[in-house]
DSSP file (Angstrom, degrees, kcal/mol; ACC not computed):
  #  RESIDUE AA STRUCTURE BP1 BP2  ACC     N-H-->O    O-->H-N    N-H-->O    O-->H-N    TCO  KAPPA ALPHA  PHI   PSI    X-CA   Y-CA   Z-CA
    1    1 A M              0   0    0      0, 0.0    39,-0.1     0, 0.0   145,-0.0   0.000 360.0 360.0 360.0 142.3   82.8  -73.1  206.5
    2    2 A L        +     0   0    0    143,-0.1     2,-0.5     1,-0.1    38,-0.0   0.869 360.0  63.0 -68.0 -35.6   86.1  -72.4  204.7
    3    3 A W        +     0   0    0      1,-0.1     4,-0.1    66,-0.0    -1,-0.1  -0.806  53.4 172.7 -96.9 129.7   86.3  -75.8  203.3
    4    4 A R        +     0   0    0     -2,-0.5     2,-0.2     2,-0.1    -1,-0.1   0.626  62.9  64.5-105.3 -22.3   83.6  -77.0  200.9
    5    5 A K  S    S-     0   0    0      1,-0.1     2,-0.6    64,-0.1    64,-0.1  -0.595  99.2 -86.4-101.9 165.9   85.1  -80.3  199.9
    6    6 A R        -     0   0    0     -2,-0.2     2,-0.2    65,-0.1    -2,-0.1  -0.548  46.3-149.8 -71.9 117.2   85.7  -83.4  202.0
    7    7 A R        -     0   0    0     -2,-0.6    65,-2.2    62,-0.4    66,-0.4  -0.588  12.8-135.0 -89.2 153.1   89.2  -83.0  203.5
    8    8 A S  S    S+     0   0    0      1,-0.3    65,-0.4    63,-0.2     2,-0.3   0.862  86.3   8.1 -67.8 -39.7   91.4  -85.9  204.3
    9    9 A R        -     0   0    0     63,-0.2    25,-0.5    62,-0.1     2,-0.4  -0.982  60.7-173.2-154.0 132.1   92.3  -84.8  207.8
   10   10 A V  E     -Ab  33  74A   0     63,-1.8    65,-2.4    -2,-0.3     2,-0.5  -0.990  15.7-145.5-128.2 137.7   91.3  -82.0  210.1
   11   11 A I  E     -Ab  32  75A   0     21,-2.2    21,-2.7    -2,-0.4     2,-0.5  -0.902  19.5-165.8 -99.0 126.4   92.8  -81.0  213.4
   12   12 A V  E     -Ab  31  76A   0     63,-3.3    65,-2.8    -2,-0.5     2,-0.4  -0.939   9.8-173.7-120.9 113.2   90.3  -79.7  215.9
   13   13 A Q  E     +Ab  30  77A   0     17,-2.5    17,-3.0    -2,-0.5     2,-0.3  -0.848  14.6 176.7 -99.4 139.6   91.1  -77.8  219.1
   14   14 A F  E     +A   29   0A   0     63,-1.7    65,-0.5    -2,-0.4     2,-0.3  -0.988   9.0 171.9-143.1 155.7   88.2  -77.1  221.5
   15   15 A D  E     -A   28   0A   0     13,-2.3    13,-2.6    -2,-0.3     2,-0.4  -0.988  15.8-150.6-155.6 151.5   87.8  -75.5  224.9
   16   16 A G  E     -A   27   0A   0     -2,-0.3     2,-0.4    11,-0.2    11,-0.2  -0.947  11.1-162.8-122.1 147.7   85.0  -74.4  227.3
   17   17 A A  E     -A   26   0A   0      9,-2.2     9,-2.5    -2,-0.4     2,-0.3  -0.987   4.5-152.1-128.9 141.1   85.1  -71.6  229.8
   18   18 A I  E     -A   25   0A   0     -2,-0.4     7,-0.2     7,-0.2     2,-0.2  -0.885   8.0-140.1-115.8 148.7   82.9  -70.9  232.8
   19   19 A G    >   -     0   0    0      5,-2.0     3,-0.6    -2,-0.3     2,-0.1  -0.459  27.8 -96.3 -94.0 168.6   81.9  -67.7  234.5
   20   20 A S  G >  S+     0   0    0      1,-0.2     3,-1.3    -2,-0.2     4,-0.2  -0.470 100.2  20.7 -80.8 156.6   81.5  -66.9  238.1
   21   21 A A  G 3  S-     0   0    0      1,-0.3    -1,-0.2    -2,-0.1    -2,-0.0   0.774 125.3 -69.6  59.8  32.6   78.1  -66.9  239.8
   22   22 A N  G <  S+     0   0    0     -3,-0.6    -1,-0.3     2,-0.1    -2,-0.1   0.830  92.2 140.4  59.4  30.7   76.3  -69.1  237.1
   23   23 A R    <   -     0   0    0     -3,-1.3     2,-0.3     1,-0.3    -2,-0.1   0.996  63.8 -68.9 -66.9 -63.4   76.5  -66.3  234.5
   24   24 A A        -     0   0    0     -4,-0.2    -5,-2.0    23,-0.2     2,-0.3  -0.910  40.3-114.0-169.4-174.7   77.3  -68.3  231.4
   25   25 A S  E     -AC  18  46A   0     21,-1.9    21,-3.5    -2,-0.3     2,-0.3  -0.925  19.1-140.1-137.4 165.1   79.9  -70.3  229.6
   26   26 A G  E     -AC  17  45A   0     -9,-2.5    -9,-2.2    -2,-0.3     2,-0.4  -0.965   8.0-154.2-126.0 142.6   81.9  -69.8  226.6
   27   27 A L  E     -AC  16  44A   0     17,-2.9    17,-2.1    -2,-0.3     2,-0.4  -0.935   8.0-172.1-119.6 142.0   83.0  -72.2  223.8
   28   28 A G  E     +AC  15  43A   0    -13,-2.6   -13,-2.3    -2,-0.4     2,-0.4  -0.997   3.6 179.7-134.0 135.9   85.9  -72.0  221.5
   29   29 A V  E     -AC  14  42A   0     13,-2.4    13,-2.6    -2,-0.4     2,-0.4  -0.999   7.1-168.7-137.4 135.7   86.8  -74.1  218.5
   30   30 A V  E     -AC  13  41A   0    -17,-3.0   -17,-2.5    -2,-0.4     2,-0.5  -0.987   7.0-160.0-124.1 127.7   89.8  -74.0  216.1
   31   31 A F  E     +AC  12  40A   0      9,-2.9     8,-2.9    -2,-0.4     9,-1.2  -0.887  14.5 179.3-104.7 133.7   89.9  -76.0  212.9
   32   32 A R  E     -AC  11  38A   0    -21,-2.7   -21,-2.2    -2,-0.5     6,-0.2  -0.911  24.0-124.2-127.2 157.3   93.3  -76.6  211.3
   33   33 A D  E >   -A   10   0A   0      4,-2.1     3,-2.1    -2,-0.3   -23,-0.2  -0.348  47.4 -83.7 -89.7-179.0   94.3  -78.5  208.2
   34   34 A E  T 3  S+     0   0    0    -25,-0.5   -24,-0.1     1,-0.3    -1,-0.1   0.713 130.2  54.3 -64.5 -19.1   96.9  -81.3  208.2
   35   35 A T  T 3  S-     0   0    0      2,-0.1    -1,-0.3     3,-0.0     3,-0.1   0.503 120.2-106.9 -88.7  -1.6   99.8  -78.8  208.1
   36   36 A G  S <  S+     0   0    0     -3,-2.1     2,-0.2     1,-0.3    -2,-0.1   0.433  70.6 145.6  91.9  -2.2   98.5  -76.9  211.1
   37   37 A R        -     0   0    0      1,-0.1    -4,-2.1    -5,-0.1    -1,-0.3  -0.496  55.6-108.9 -70.2 136.7   97.3  -73.9  209.2
   38   38 A I  E     +C   32   0A   0    110,-0.5   110,-0.5    -6,-0.2    -6,-0.3  -0.461  37.6 174.4 -66.2 127.6   94.2  -72.3  210.6
   39   39 A L  E     -     0   0A   0     -8,-2.9   108,-2.2     1,-0.4     2,-0.3   0.823  64.6 -18.1 -90.9 -53.1   91.1  -72.8  208.7
   40   40 A E  E     -C   31   0A   0     -9,-1.2    -9,-2.9   106,-0.2    -1,-0.4  -0.981  50.7-154.7-148.3 154.0   88.4  -71.3  210.9
   41   41 A V  E     -C   30   0A   0     -2,-0.3   104,-0.8   -11,-0.2     2,-0.3  -0.988  15.6-170.2-130.3 148.1   87.9  -70.3  214.5
   42   42 A W  E     -C   29   0A   0    -13,-2.6   -13,-2.4    -2,-0.3     2,-0.4  -0.973   6.8-175.3-134.7 142.4   84.6  -70.1  216.2
   43   43 A S  E     +C   28   0A   0     -2,-0.3   100,-0.4   100,-0.2     2,-0.3  -0.998   6.9 175.1-139.9 146.7   83.4  -68.8  219.5
   44   44 A K  E     -C   27   0A   0    -17,-2.1   -17,-2.9    -2,-0.4     2,-0.3  -0.988  29.3-124.7-154.8 139.5   80.0  -68.8  221.1
   45   45 A R  E     -C   26   0A   0     -2,-0.3   -19,-0.2   -19,-0.2     2,-0.2  -0.646  37.7-175.8 -79.1 137.2   78.3  -67.9  224.4
   46   46 A A  E     -C   25   0A   0    -21,-3.5   -21,-1.9    -2,-0.3     3,-0.1  -0.765  27.9 -74.4-130.8 175.3   76.5  -70.8  226.0
   47   47 A R        -     0   0    0     -2,-0.2   -23,-0.2   -23,-0.2     2,-0.1  -0.167  61.3 -81.2 -64.8 161.9   74.3  -71.5  229.0
   48   48 A P  S    S+     0   0    0      0, 0.0     2,-0.3     0, 0.0    -1,-0.1  -0.450  71.7 141.0 -60.0 132.9   75.5  -71.7  232.6
   49   49 A Q        -     0   0    0    -25,-0.2   -25,-0.1    -2,-0.1   -27,-0.1  -0.971  52.6 -75.8-165.0 170.5   77.0  -75.1  233.1
   50   50 A T     >  -     0   0    0     -2,-0.3     4,-2.0     1,-0.1     5,-0.2  -0.188  48.6-104.1 -70.4 167.9   79.9  -76.9  234.9
   51   51 A C  H  > S+     0   0    0      1,-0.2     4,-2.0     2,-0.2     5,-0.2   0.917 121.7  47.7 -62.1 -45.7   83.5  -76.7  233.5
   52   52 A N  H  > S+     0   0    0      1,-0.2     4,-1.8     2,-0.2    -1,-0.2   0.843 110.1  51.8 -73.2 -28.9   83.2  -80.4  232.1
   53   53 A E  H  > S+     0   0    0      2,-0.2     4,-2.1     1,-0.2    -1,-0.2   0.867 108.2  51.4 -70.5 -32.4   79.9  -79.8  230.6
   54   54 A A  H  X S+     0   0    0     -4,-2.0     4,-2.3     2,-0.2    -2,-0.2   0.869 107.8  53.1 -67.6 -35.8   81.2  -76.7  228.8
   55   55 A E  H  X S+     0   0    0     -4,-2.0     4,-1.9     1,-0.2    -2,-0.2   0.910 111.8  45.9 -65.6 -42.3   84.2  -78.8  227.4
   56   56 A Y  H  X S+     0   0    0     -4,-1.8     4,-2.6     2,-0.2    -2,-0.2   0.877 109.9  53.8 -67.8 -35.1   81.6  -81.3  226.1
   57   57 A E  H  X S+     0   0    0     -4,-2.1     4,-2.6     2,-0.2    -2,-0.2   0.912 108.4  50.1 -62.1 -42.4   79.5  -78.6  224.6
   58   58 A A  H  X S+     0   0    0     -4,-2.3     4,-2.3     1,-0.2    -1,-0.2   0.921 111.4  48.0 -66.4 -39.4   82.5  -77.2  222.8
   59   59 A L  H  X S+     0   0    0     -4,-1.9     4,-2.3     2,-0.2    -2,-0.2   0.946 113.0  48.0 -63.1 -44.6   83.3  -80.7  221.4
   60   60 A I  H  X S+     0   0    0     -4,-2.6     4,-1.9     1,-0.2    -2,-0.2   0.884 111.2  51.1 -65.7 -38.0   79.6  -81.3  220.3
   61   61 A W  H  X S+     0   0    0     -4,-2.6     4,-2.1     2,-0.2    -1,-0.2   0.907 110.3  49.0 -61.5 -44.9   79.6  -77.8  218.6
   62   62 A A  H  X S+     0   0    0     -4,-2.3     4,-2.4     1,-0.2    -2,-0.2   0.877 112.4  48.4 -61.5 -41.1   82.8  -78.7  216.8
   63   63 A L  H  X S+     0   0    0     -4,-2.3     4,-1.6     2,-0.2    -1,-0.2   0.841 109.2  53.4 -72.1 -30.0   81.3  -82.1  215.7
   64   64 A E  H  < S+     0   0    0     -4,-1.9     4,-0.4     2,-0.2    -2,-0.2   0.927 111.0  45.5 -67.8 -44.4   78.1  -80.4  214.5
   65   65 A I  H >< S+     0   0    0     -4,-2.1     3,-1.2     1,-0.2     4,-0.4   0.909 114.2  49.5 -68.0 -39.5   80.2  -77.9  212.4
   66   66 A L  H >< S+     0   0    0     -4,-2.4     3,-1.1     1,-0.2    -1,-0.2   0.773  96.9  71.2 -61.6 -30.5   82.3  -80.9  211.1
   67   67 A G  T 3< S+     0   0    0     -4,-1.6    -1,-0.2     1,-0.2    -2,-0.2   0.647  85.4  66.8 -65.6 -17.5   79.1  -82.8  210.3
   68   68 A R  T <  S+     0   0    0     -3,-1.2    -1,-0.2    -4,-0.4    -2,-0.2   0.861 126.4   6.4 -71.3 -34.8   78.4  -80.4  207.4
   69   69 A H  S <  S-     0   0    0     -3,-1.1   -62,-0.4    -4,-0.4    -1,-0.3  -0.619  88.6-153.2-146.3  77.7   81.5  -81.7  205.5
   70   70 A P        -     0   0    0      0, 0.0     2,-0.1     0, 0.0    -3,-0.1  -0.261   9.8-135.8 -57.3 133.0   82.9  -84.6  207.4
   71   71 A P        -     0   0    0      0, 0.0    43,-0.2     0, 0.0   -63,-0.2  -0.413  19.3-117.8 -78.4 163.4   86.5  -85.2  207.0
   72   72 A A  S    S+     0   0    0    -65,-2.2    42,-1.1     1,-0.2     2,-0.3   0.801 100.9  13.6 -65.9 -29.9   88.0  -88.7  206.4
   73   73 A E  E     - d   0 114A   0    -65,-0.4   -63,-1.8   -66,-0.4     2,-0.4  -0.995  64.8-168.0-149.9 142.2   89.9  -88.2  209.7
   74   74 A A  E     -bd  10 115A   0     40,-2.3    42,-1.9    -2,-0.3     2,-0.6  -0.999   8.1-158.6-135.3 135.5   89.7  -85.8  212.6
   75   75 A C  E     -bd  11 116A   0    -65,-2.4   -63,-3.3    -2,-0.4     2,-0.5  -0.952  15.5-158.2-110.6 112.6   92.3  -85.4  215.4
   76   76 A F  E     -bd  12 117A   0     40,-3.3    42,-3.0    -2,-0.6     2,-0.4  -0.817   7.4-169.1 -98.1 130.7   90.6  -83.7  218.4
   77   77 A L  E     +bd  13 118A   0    -65,-2.8   -63,-1.7    -2,-0.5     2,-0.3  -0.967  14.4 159.7-123.7 134.9   93.0  -82.0  220.8
   78   78 A S  E     - d   0 119A   0     40,-1.8    42,-2.8    -2,-0.4   -63,-0.1  -0.988  44.4-139.4-150.6 156.3   91.9  -80.7  224.3
   79   79 A D  S    S+     0   0    0    -65,-0.5     2,-0.9    -2,-0.3    43,-0.2   0.302  79.4 102.2 -97.4   7.9   93.3  -79.7  227.6
   80   80 A S     >  -     0   0    0      1,-0.2     4,-2.6    41,-0.1     5,-0.2  -0.784  50.9-173.0 -96.6 104.0   90.4  -81.5  229.3
   81   81 A E  H  > S+     0   0    0     -2,-0.9     4,-2.7     1,-0.2     5,-0.3   0.889  84.2  56.6 -58.7 -37.6   91.6  -84.9  230.6
   82   82 A I  H  > S+     0   0    0      2,-0.2     4,-2.6     1,-0.2     5,-0.3   0.970 111.3  41.1 -58.9 -57.4   88.1  -85.9  231.6
   83   83 A V  H  > S+     0   0    0      1,-0.2     4,-2.6     2,-0.2     5,-0.2   0.923 116.7  48.1 -60.5 -47.1   86.7  -85.4  228.1
   84   84 A V  H  X S+     0   0    0     -4,-2.6     4,-1.1     1,-0.2    -1,-0.2   0.922 116.2  42.7 -61.4 -43.2   89.6  -86.9  226.2
   85   85 A N  H  X>S+     0   0    0     -4,-2.7     5,-2.4    -5,-0.2     6,-1.4   0.851 114.9  50.6 -78.2 -32.9   89.8  -90.0  228.4
   86   86 A Q  H ><5S+     0   0    0     -4,-2.6     3,-0.6    -5,-0.3    -1,-0.2   0.902 110.3  48.8 -63.6 -40.5   86.0  -90.5  228.4
   87   87 A M  H 3<5S+     0   0    0     -4,-2.6    -2,-0.2    -5,-0.3    -1,-0.2   0.742 111.3  50.7 -75.9 -21.5   85.8  -90.2  224.7
   88   88 A Q  H 3<5S-     0   0    0     -4,-1.1    -1,-0.3    -5,-0.2    -2,-0.2   0.580 116.0-117.1 -84.0 -12.2   88.6  -92.8  224.4
   89   89 A G  T <<5S+     0   0    0     -4,-0.6    -3,-0.2    -3,-0.6    -2,-0.1   0.612  85.8 114.3  82.5  14.3   86.7  -95.1  226.8
   90   90 A F  S   <S+     0   0    0     -5,-2.4     2,-0.4    -6,-0.2    -4,-0.2   0.822  74.0  44.4 -80.5 -31.7   89.5  -94.9  229.5
   91   91 A F  S    S-     0   0    0     -6,-1.4    -2,-0.2    -9,-0.2     2,-0.1  -0.901  85.7-126.0-111.8 137.9   87.3  -93.2  232.1
   92   92 A S        -     0   0    0     -2,-0.4     2,-0.6    -3,-0.0    -6,-0.1  -0.523  20.1-126.8 -80.2 157.1   83.7  -94.1  232.8
   93   93 A V        +     0   0    0     -2,-0.1    -1,-0.0     1,-0.1   -11,-0.0  -0.924  38.9 159.9-106.2 107.7   81.0  -91.4  232.6
   94   94 A R        +     0   0    0     -2,-0.6    -1,-0.1     5,-0.0     3,-0.0   0.741  42.0  91.7 -98.9 -31.2   79.1  -91.3  235.9
   95   95 A S     >  -     0   0    0      1,-0.2     4,-2.8     2,-0.0     5,-0.2  -0.508  69.8-139.6 -70.5 131.7   77.4  -87.9  235.9
   96   96 A P  H  > S+     0   0    0      0, 0.0     4,-1.9     0, 0.0     5,-0.2   0.902 103.5  50.1 -59.4 -40.4   74.0  -87.9  234.4
   97   97 A A  H  > S+     0   0    0      1,-0.2     4,-1.5     2,-0.2     5,-0.1   0.900 112.4  45.6 -57.6 -45.4   74.6  -84.6  232.8
   98   98 A L  H  > S+     0   0    0      2,-0.2     4,-3.4     1,-0.2     5,-0.2   0.838 107.1  59.9 -72.8 -34.2   77.9  -85.7  231.3
   99   99 A K  H  X S+     0   0    0     -4,-2.8     4,-2.1     1,-0.2    -2,-0.2   0.928 105.6  48.9 -56.9 -44.8   76.3  -89.1  230.2
  100  100 A R  H  X S+     0   0    0     -4,-1.9     4,-1.8     2,-0.2    -1,-0.2   0.891 114.4  44.4 -62.8 -42.0   73.8  -87.2  228.0
  101  101 A L  H  X S+     0   0    0     -4,-1.5     4,-2.8     2,-0.2    -2,-0.2   0.894 112.2  52.2 -66.6 -42.3   76.6  -85.0  226.5
  102  102 A H  H  X S+     0   0    0     -4,-3.4     4,-2.6     2,-0.2    -2,-0.2   0.892 109.5  49.8 -63.9 -40.2   78.9  -88.0  226.0
  103  103 A R  H  X S+     0   0    0     -4,-2.1     4,-2.7    -5,-0.2    -1,-0.2   0.936 111.3  49.1 -60.0 -50.8   76.1  -89.9  224.2
  104  104 A R  H  X S+     0   0    0     -4,-1.8     4,-2.4     2,-0.2     5,-0.2   0.940 112.6  47.4 -57.4 -49.6   75.5  -86.9  221.9
  105  105 A A  H  X S+     0   0    0     -4,-2.8     4,-2.9     1,-0.2    -2,-0.2   0.953 111.8  49.7 -57.3 -49.9   79.2  -86.5  221.1
  106  106 A C  H  X S+     0   0    0     -4,-2.6     4,-0.7     1,-0.2    -1,-0.2   0.884 110.9  50.6 -58.2 -41.3   79.6  -90.3  220.3
  107  107 A A  H >< S+     0   0    0     -4,-2.7     3,-1.1     1,-0.2    -1,-0.2   0.953 113.3  44.3 -61.7 -46.7   76.5  -90.1  218.0
  108  108 A L  H >< S+     0   0    0     -4,-2.4     3,-2.0     1,-0.2    -2,-0.2   0.881 105.2  64.8 -67.1 -38.2   77.9  -87.1  216.1
  109  109 A L  H >< S+     0   0    0     -4,-2.9     3,-1.7     1,-0.3    -1,-0.2   0.721  83.9  76.1 -57.3 -21.0   81.3  -88.8  216.0
  110  110 A R  T << S+     0   0    0     -3,-1.1    -1,-0.3    -4,-0.7    -2,-0.2   0.706  81.2  68.4 -69.7 -14.3   79.9  -91.6  213.8
  111  111 A A  T <  S+     0   0    0     -3,-2.0    -1,-0.3    -4,-0.2    -2,-0.2   0.568  90.3  71.8 -73.8  -9.3   79.9  -89.3  210.8
  112  112 A I  S <  S-     0   0    0     -3,-1.7   -40,-0.1    -4,-0.2     3,-0.1  -0.922  72.3-152.1-113.4 116.6   83.8  -89.3  210.8
  113  113 A P  S    S+     0   0    0      0, 0.0     2,-0.4     0, 0.0   -40,-0.2   0.881  83.3  24.8 -54.1 -42.2   85.4  -92.6  209.7
  114  114 A R  E    S+d   73   0A   0    -42,-1.1   -40,-2.3   -43,-0.2     2,-0.4  -0.983  71.6 169.8-130.7 123.8   88.6  -92.1  211.8
  115  115 A A  E     -d   74   0A   0     -2,-0.4     2,-0.3   -42,-0.2   -40,-0.2  -0.994  10.2-170.4-132.9 139.6   88.9  -90.0  215.0
  116  116 A T  E     -d   75   0A   0    -42,-1.9   -40,-3.3    -2,-0.4     2,-0.5  -0.963   9.6-152.0-127.6 150.5   91.5  -89.6  217.6
  117  117 A F  E     -d   76   0A   0     -2,-0.3     2,-0.4   -42,-0.2   -40,-0.2  -0.980  16.8-179.1-121.8 122.1   91.5  -87.8  220.9
  118  118 A T  E     -d   77   0A   0    -42,-3.0   -40,-1.8    -2,-0.5     2,-0.4  -0.986  23.5-134.5-130.5 133.8   94.7  -86.4  222.4
  119  119 A H  E     -d   78   0A   0     -2,-0.4   -40,-0.2   -42,-0.2   -42,-0.1  -0.644  28.7-177.2 -76.1 126.3   95.3  -84.6  225.7
  120  120 A I        -     0   0    0    -42,-2.8     2,-0.1    -2,-0.4     5,-0.1  -0.870  32.5 -95.7-121.8 159.0   97.4  -81.5  225.3
  121  121 A P    >   -     0   0    0      0, 0.0     3,-1.6     0, 0.0     4,-0.3  -0.387  38.3-111.0 -66.7 151.8   98.8  -79.0  227.9
  122  122 A R  G >  S+     0   0    0      1,-0.3     3,-1.9     2,-0.2     7,-0.2   0.845 116.9  61.9 -48.3 -41.6   96.7  -75.8  228.4
  123  123 A E  G >  S+     0   0    0      1,-0.3     3,-0.7     2,-0.2    -1,-0.3   0.785 100.9  52.4 -63.4 -26.1   99.5  -73.8  226.9
  124  124 A Q  G <  S+     0   0    0     -3,-1.6    -1,-0.3     1,-0.2    -2,-0.2   0.460 108.4  51.9 -86.6  -4.0   99.1  -75.6  223.6
  125  125 A N  G <> S+     0   0    0     -3,-1.9     4,-2.1    -4,-0.3    -1,-0.2   0.000  71.1 122.3-117.3  27.9   95.3  -74.9  223.6
  126  126 A C  H <> S+     0   0    0     -3,-0.7     4,-2.6     1,-0.2    -1,-0.1   0.784  70.8  52.2 -67.7 -29.6   95.6  -71.1  224.1
  127  127 A L  H  > S+     0   0    0      2,-0.2     4,-2.0     1,-0.2    -1,-0.2   0.929 112.0  44.4 -74.7 -43.6   93.7  -70.1  221.0
  128  128 A A  H  > S+     0   0    0      2,-0.2     4,-2.1     1,-0.2  -113,-0.3   0.907 116.7  50.1 -62.6 -41.3   90.6  -72.3  221.7
  129  129 A D  H  X S+     0   0    0     -4,-2.1     4,-2.7     2,-0.2     5,-0.3   0.957 109.2  49.9 -54.9 -57.7   90.9  -71.0  225.3
  130  130 A A  H  X S+     0   0    0     -4,-2.6     4,-2.8     1,-0.2    -1,-0.2   0.868 111.0  49.8 -52.0 -43.6   91.0  -67.4  224.2
  131  131 A L  H  X S+     0   0    0     -4,-2.0     4,-2.5     2,-0.2    -1,-0.2   0.903 110.8  49.0 -61.9 -43.8   88.0  -67.9  222.0
  132  132 A A  H  X S+     0   0    0     -4,-2.1     4,-2.4     2,-0.2    -2,-0.2   0.928 113.0  46.4 -62.9 -45.6   86.0  -69.5  224.8
  133  133 A V  H  X S+     0   0    0     -4,-2.7     4,-2.1     2,-0.2    -2,-0.2   0.931 110.5  55.3 -66.1 -43.8   86.9  -66.7  227.3
  134  134 A E  H  <>S+     0   0    0     -4,-2.8     5,-1.9    -5,-0.3    -1,-0.2   0.930 111.6  43.3 -53.2 -44.6   86.0  -64.1  224.5
  135  135 A A  H ><5S+     0   0    0     -4,-2.5     3,-1.6     1,-0.2    -1,-0.2   0.887 108.2  58.3 -68.9 -38.5   82.6  -65.6  224.2
  136  136 A L  H 3<5S+     0   0    0     -4,-2.4    -1,-0.2     1,-0.3    -2,-0.2   0.877 104.3  52.8 -59.9 -39.0   82.1  -65.9  227.9
  137  137 A H  T 3<5S-     0   0    0     -4,-2.1    -1,-0.3    -5,-0.1    -2,-0.2   0.269 122.9-103.2 -89.4  14.4   82.5  -62.2  228.4
  138  138 A G  T < 5S+     0   0    0     -3,-1.6    -3,-0.2     1,-0.2     3,-0.2   0.583  71.5 139.7  85.1  15.3   80.0  -61.4  225.8
  139  139 A W  S   <S-     0   0    0     -5,-1.9    -1,-0.2     1,-0.2   -94,-0.1  -0.139  71.4 -21.6 -74.9-173.3   82.0  -60.4  222.8
  140  140 A P        -     0   0    0      0, 0.0    -1,-0.2     0, 0.0     3,-0.2   0.073  60.5-137.4 -49.7 137.6   80.8  -61.6  219.4
  141  141 A E  S    S+     0   0    0      1,-0.2     2,-0.4    -3,-0.2    -2,-0.1   0.939  85.2   5.6 -57.7 -57.8   78.5  -64.5  219.6
  142  142 A V        -     0   0    0    -98,-0.1     2,-0.4  -100,-0.1    -1,-0.2  -0.994  68.6-176.0-132.8 133.7   80.0  -66.4  216.6
  143  143 A R        -     0   0    0     -2,-0.4     2,-0.5  -100,-0.4  -100,-0.2  -0.994   8.5-165.2-135.5 135.9   83.0  -65.4  214.7
  144  144 A D        -     0   0    0     -2,-0.4     2,-0.6  -102,-0.1  -102,-0.2  -0.972   7.4-165.7-119.0 113.0   84.5  -67.1  211.6
  145  145 A V        -     0   0    0   -104,-0.8     2,-1.2    -2,-0.5  -104,-0.2  -0.903  18.8-132.9-105.2 126.1   87.9  -66.1  210.7
  146  146 A R        -     0   0    0     -2,-0.6  -106,-0.2  -106,-0.1  -107,-0.1  -0.619  52.9 -66.8 -87.5  95.1   89.0  -67.2  207.2
  147  147 A G  S    S+     0   0    0   -108,-2.2  -108,-0.2    -2,-1.2     2,-0.1   0.164  80.8 103.5  63.2 178.2   92.6  -68.7  207.3
  148  148 A G  S    S-     0   0    0   -110,-0.5  -110,-0.5     2,-0.0     2,-0.4  -0.268  73.2 -58.4  98.9 178.7   95.8  -67.0  208.2
  149  149 A E              0   0    0      1,-0.1  -112,-0.0    -2,-0.1     0, 0.0  -0.802 360.0 360.0 -99.3 135.1   98.0  -66.9  211.2
  150  150 A L              0   0    0     -2,-0.4    -1,-0.1     0, 0.0    -2,-0.0   0.336 360.0 360.0-117.3 360.0   96.7  -65.7  214.6
């Protein structure tokens, strides 16, 4: 990870992409500092799953990465209304598969003292989406870009 010390605030954008015919899914995560500067971007190919499962898997992966050096505060941004509203407690989680993922995300979230979830339009999540699609199509499994503008 680019940051080795505890940051006061990190902005995290995440997205999941699914392929056709149960091929696989892709996960994309973007970490930004409090000014919006990109700290790191990550992409990873994952197992076949539903769209909502892929969104949760991307969130869980982001939380696992953050868990190495938890910030004092994290702002999670996603274009998935389901995940954002379920993590905020506004929507119930009915699907058994999503319940398992939701529990895992909530457990990992305990490492971060303050966390918020915000729904953003898809156009504002284009980098995380592009990373998820990149991973879905079999390009590099994990990529870590050190800072800069993309």
